C-alpha positions in Angstrom: 29.6 126.3 106.0 30.9 129.4 104.6 33.5 129.2 101.6 36.4 131.6 102.0 39.2 130.2 99.8 39.3 128.7 96.3 42.3 126.6 95.3 42.7 126.6 91.5 44.8 124.4 89.2 45.3 124.9 85.5 47.7 124.8 82.6 49.6 127.9 81.2 47.6 129.6 78.4 50.9 130.2 76.5 54.6 129.9 77.2 55.8 133.2 78.6 59.2 134.5 79.7 59.7 135.1 83.4 59.1 138.8 83.0 55.9 138.2 80.9 54.7 135.8 83.5 55.2 138.2 86.4 53.3 140.9 84.4 50.4 138.5 83.5 50.0 137.5 87.1 50.3 141.1 88.3 47.6 142.2 85.9 45.3 139.3 87.0 45.8 140.2 90.6 44.8 143.9 90.0 41.7 142.7 88.0 40.7 140.6 90.9 40.5 143.6 93.2 37.3 144.7 91.4 35.8 141.5 92.8 37.3 141.9 96.3 39.2 138.7 95.8 42.8 138.3 97.0 45.3 136.3 95.0 48.0 134.2 96.6 50.4 132.6 94.2 51.1 131.4 91.7 52.4 128.1 92.8 53.9 125.0 91.2 51.7 122.2 92.3 52.9 118.7 93.0 50.6 115.7 92.8 48.3 117.0 90.0 48.7 117.0 86.3 48.4 120.8 85.9 51.4 122.9 85.8 50.1 126.0 87.8 48.1 126.7 90.9 46.9 129.7 92.8 44.5 130.5 95.8 41.7 133.2 95.8 40.4 134.5 99.0 37.0 136.2 99.3 33.3 135.6 99.8 31.4 133.0 97.7 29.3 135.9 96.4 32.3 137.7 95.0 33.9 134.5 93.6 30.5 133.8 91.8 30.5 137.4 90.3 34.0 136.8 89.2 33.3 133.7 87.1 32.9 134.7 83.5 34.1 138.2 84.1 36.9 140.2 82.4 39.0 139.4 85.4 38.3 135.7 84.9 39.5 136.0 81.2 42.8 137.5 82.5 43.8 134.4 84.3 47.1 133.3 82.9 46.0 129.7 83.3 43.4 127.7 81.2 41.5 124.4 81.9 41.2 125.6 85.5 39.7 123.3 88.2 38.7 124.9 91.5 38.2 123.4 95.0 36.2 125.6 97.3 37.4 125.6 100.8 35.8 126.6 104.1 37.4 127.4 107.4 36.8 124.7 110.2 34.6 126.2 113.0 37.3 125.4 115.6 40.1 127.0 113.6 
């Protein structure tokens, strides 16, 4: 089993205007490049209490290096929960 995607849910760190929000997510996406992680999102999740969600794609090694990094600190969300996903062998 090899993890390839990380589905994350969280709450906004602070209320931002649409332009500030776009800028914050753009800066976060750029910071993730150092860890070879690709950002998809943000999304508005349905079915969870958190107000924001996103997906990261990359190796588990790169994801583990990212945790606690300066890129991690740039995430526009707080109280983030992550679900690690692996690709089904037949997919």
